[in-house]
C-alpha positions as CSV (number, residue, x, y, z in Angstrom):
1,X,54.1,209.4,125.4
2,X,56.2,211.1,128.0
3,X,55.3,208.6,130.9
4,X,58.8,210.2,132.9
5,X,56.4,212.2,134.6
6,X,55.1,209.3,136.8
7,X,58.6,209.4,138.4
8,X,59.1,213.3,138.8
9,X,55.5,213.0,140.8
10,X,56.6,210.4,143.0
11,X,60.1,212.6,144.0
12,X,58.0,215.6,145.5
13,X,55.4,213.5,146.9
14,X,54.6,213.9,150.6
15,X,54.0,210.9,153.4
16,X,49.8,211.5,153.0
17,X,50.1,211.5,148.9
18,X,51.8,208.0,149.2
19,X,49.3,207.0,151.3
20,X,46.8,207.6,148.8
21,X,48.5,205.8,146.3
22,X,48.9,202.7,148.4
23,X,44.9,203.2,149.2
24,X,44.8,203.4,145.3
25,X,46.6,200.6,144.5
26,X,44.7,198.6,146.7
27,X,41.5,199.8,145.2
28,X,43.1,198.2,142.3
29,X,43.6,195.1,143.8
30,X,39.7,194.7,143.9
31,X,38.9,196.2,140.9
32,X,41.2,193.3,139.0
33,X,41.3,190.3,140.7
34,X,37.8,188.5,142.1
35,X,39.9,186.3,144.4
36,X,40.6,189.7,147.0
37,X,38.3,189.5,150.0
38,X,39.6,192.1,152.4
39,X,42.5,194.9,152.5
40,X,44.2,192.8,155.3
41,X,44.2,190.0,152.5
42,X,45.7,192.5,149.5
43,X,48.4,194.3,152.2
44,X,49.7,190.5,153.6
45,X,49.6,188.5,150.5
46,X,49.6,190.1,147.3
47,X,53.3,190.1,146.0
48,X,52.3,192.7,143.5
49,X,51.1,195.4,145.4
50,X,54.9,194.6,147.8
51,X,56.7,194.8,144.4
52,X,55.0,197.6,143.1
53,X,55.5,199.6,146.7
54,X,59.6,198.5,146.9
55,X,59.8,199.4,143.3
56,X,58.7,203.1,143.8
57,X,61.6,203.5,147.0
58,X,63.9,201.7,144.4
59,X,63.2,204.0,141.7
60,X,63.2,207.2,143.7
61,X,67.0,206.0,145.2
62,X,68.0,205.7,141.4
63,X,66.7,209.1,140.2
64,X,68.1,210.4,143.0
65,X,72.2,208.4,141.7
66,X,72.2,206.1,144.4
67,X,72.5,203.4,141.6
68,X,73.6,200.3,143.9
69,X,71.4,200.9,146.3
70,X,68.1,201.4,144.1
71,X,69.5,198.2,142.8
72,X,70.1,196.5,146.0
73,X,66.5,197.1,147.0
74,X,64.9,196.0,143.7
75,X,66.9,192.9,144.6
76,X,65.5,192.4,148.2
77,X,62.1,192.8,146.3
78,X,63.3,190.2,143.8
79,X,64.2,187.9,146.6
80,X,60.9,188.1,148.5
81,X,58.5,188.5,146.0
82,X,59.8,186.4,142.9
83,X,59.2,189.9,140.7
84,X,61.9,191.8,139.1
85,X,61.5,195.4,138.8
86,X,64.5,197.0,137.3
87,X,64.8,200.7,139.6
88,X,65.0,202.6,136.7
89,X,61.8,201.4,134.9
90,X,59.1,204.1,134.6
91,X,55.8,202.6,135.9
92,X,52.1,204.6,135.8
93,X,49.1,204.6,138.2
94,X,47.0,201.7,138.8
95,X,49.3,199.1,137.4
96,X,48.4,195.7,138.5
97,X,50.3,192.7,139.1
98,X,48.0,189.6,139.2
99,X,50.5,186.8,140.9
100,X,53.6,187.9,139.7
101,X,55.8,185.1,139.8
102,X,58.4,185.5,137.4
103,X,57.8,188.6,135.9
104,X,61.2,190.4,134.6
105,X,60.9,194.2,133.7
106,X,63.9,195.9,132.2
107,X,65.9,199.2,133.1
108,X,63.9,201.6,130.4
109,X,60.4,199.7,130.0
110,X,58.2,202.3,130.5
111,X,54.1,201.4,131.5
112,X,51.7,203.5,131.4
113,X,48.1,203.7,133.4
114,X,46.0,201.0,133.9
115,X,48.6,198.3,132.9
116,X,47.6,194.0,134.0
117,X,50.5,191.8,133.7
118,X,50.2,188.0,134.7
119,X,52.7,186.1,136.3
120,X,55.7,184.8,133.8
121,X,56.0,187.9,131.5
122,X,59.1,189.3,130.3
123,X,59.7,192.8,129.2
124,X,63.0,192.3,127.6
125,X,65.8,194.2,125.6
126,X,67.1,193.2,122.8
127,X,70.2,195.0,122.4
128,X,73.9,195.7,124.3
129,X,73.5,199.5,123.8
130,X,72.2,201.6,126.7
131,X,70.0,203.1,125.1
132,X,66.4,203.0,125.1
133,X,66.0,198.9,124.3
134,X,62.9,197.7,126.7
135,X,59.0,197.9,125.4
136,X,56.4,200.9,126.2
137,X,53.5,199.7,127.1
138,X,51.0,202.5,126.6
139,X,47.5,202.6,128.9
140,X,45.4,200.1,129.7
141,X,47.3,197.6,128.2
142,X,47.1,193.9,129.1
143,X,49.5,191.1,129.0
144,X,48.8,187.2,129.7
145,X,50.7,184.5,131.6
146,X,53.9,184.1,129.9
147,X,54.3,186.1,127.6
148,X,57.4,188.1,126.1
149,X,57.6,191.5,124.4
150,X,61.3,192.2,123.7
151,X,62.7,195.3,122.1
152,X,62.3,199.2,121.8
153,X,58.5,198.3,120.4
154,X,55.3,200.6,121.8
155,X,52.0,198.5,122.2
156,X,49.4,200.7,121.8
157,X,46.9,201.8,124.6
158,X,43.9,199.1,125.6
159,X,45.9,196.3,123.4
160,X,45.9,193.1,125.1
161,X,49.0,190.5,124.7
162,X,48.0,186.7,124.5
163,X,50.0,184.2,127.1
164,X,52.5,182.7,125.7
165,X,53.1,185.1,122.7
166,X,56.1,186.9,121.7
167,X,56.0,190.1,120.9
168,X,58.8,192.2,119.2
169,X,56.7,194.5,116.7
170,X,54.8,197.3,117.5
171,X,51.5,196.9,118.5
172,X,48.5,199.0,116.6
173,X,46.0,200.8,119.5
174,X,43.2,198.1,120.2
175,X,44.4,195.3,119.1
176,X,44.4,191.5,119.7
177,X,48.3,190.0,119.9
178,X,48.4,186.2,120.1
179,X,51.1,183.6,118.7
180,X,55.0,183.5,118.1
181,X,55.5,185.6,116.6
182,X,53.0,188.0,117.9
183,X,49.9,188.0,114.9
184,X,46.8,190.8,115.6
185,X,44.0,188.9,115.3
186,X,41.0,191.4,116.5
187,X,40.6,194.5,117.4
188,X,39.5,195.6,121.1
189,X,37.2,197.8,122.2
190,X,37.9,199.4,125.8
191,X,39.0,196.5,128.0
192,X,38.9,198.6,131.1
193,X,35.6,199.6,132.6
194,X,34.8,201.4,135.8
195,X,38.3,200.4,136.9
196,X,37.5,196.7,135.9
197,X,39.7,194.6,133.7
198,X,37.7,192.1,130.9
199,X,38.8,188.4,132.0
200,X,37.3,186.8,129.2
201,X,41.4,185.6,128.0
202,X,39.8,182.0,126.4
203,X,38.3,184.0,123.6
204,X,41.1,184.8,121.6
205,X,41.2,183.6,117.9
206,X,43.7,180.6,117.1
207,X,46.4,182.3,114.7
208,X,47.2,178.9,113.5
209,X,43.9,177.4,113.0
210,X,43.0,180.6,111.0
211,X,46.4,179.6,108.8
212,X,45.7,176.0,108.1
213,X,42.3,177.2,107.1
214,X,43.6,179.4,104.7
215,X,45.9,176.4,103.2
216,X,42.3,174.5,102.8
217,X,40.9,176.8,101.3
218,X,43.5,177.2,98.7
219,X,44.3,173.9,97.8
220,X,40.1,174.2,97.4
221,X,40.3,176.8,94.8
222,X,43.6,175.2,93.1
223,X,41.7,171.9,92.7
224,X,38.5,173.6,91.6
225,X,40.1,175.5,88.8
226,X,41.8,172.5,87.6
227,X,38.1,171.3,86.7
228,X,37.4,174.2,85.1
229,X,40.8,174.2,82.9
230,X,40.9,174.2,79.3
231,X,43.6,175.6,76.6
232,X,40.1,177.1,75.2
233,X,38.2,178.3,77.7
234,X,36.0,181.0,77.3
235,X,33.2,182.3,78.2
236,X,31.9,181.5,81.5
237,X,34.1,178.9,82.4
238,X,37.5,181.3,81.6
239,X,35.3,183.7,84.0
240,X,35.3,181.0,86.9
241,X,38.5,180.6,86.0
242,X,40.1,183.8,87.1
243,X,38.1,184.0,89.6
244,X,39.5,181.0,91.8
245,X,42.7,182.7,90.7
246,X,41.8,185.9,92.5
247,X,40.9,183.7,95.3
248,X,43.4,181.6,95.8
249,X,45.8,184.8,95.8
250,X,43.9,186.6,98.3
251,X,44.2,183.2,100.6
252,X,48.1,182.9,99.6
253,X,48.5,186.7,101.0
254,X,46.5,185.6,103.9
255,X,48.5,182.7,105.1
256,X,51.8,184.8,104.2
257,X,50.8,187.0,106.6
258,X,50.7,184.6,109.3
259,X,54.3,182.7,108.1
260,X,55.8,186.3,107.5
261,X,56.8,187.6,111.0
262,X,53.7,188.6,112.5
263,X,51.7,191.7,113.3
């Protein structure tokens, strides 16, 4: 996915085009945040909007090879908003930051259209090499408060990262990821309808509880198999023992998926 087209377009945008983008950003605030009451409130009291607008200027400076000035503008934005976006990051349309305090977006991050981030999110790198080292978030991704998405991975479109999750492997499209390390626990339909996102963050699965459920099921299977065990088991008892053994191995595989690194 080539997201750099967004930054290239911004270089040649005229004044009216920039104002239209700002209007689109304000409409996005109304669509994504039910607390938005007026345009004036969005203009004056939404640090996420201020951070995005200042990033566009900093990104333009960065692409114009005015690197120090781009960094300085992003530094001012960080001081004013509590949101740190490296001027090299590429961000698409209708990007929305809710609350925003503590968000960090690294230099080689690529963000598609209609992405939403909540406060405390880190889109961080995992190498000292000057290569693509930050995440790519495809269109329609939602990242919950405090989540850490690390490395040059791809989070597929319309996926949802649960609050405080730590993700360092690629996420398939239309997935719900929770936990440390991040584990796919469900698939999602469209998270955005008519510009509005699904705010049911409390309806995410609990992978720890599910893993413990697999452990208890394995214990039950072992106990049941012991009850049917006999050196000369034949017929129905032998068949029941085989079925219980298969069930135990199935539960063990599910458990290892949770304990072996997620995703």
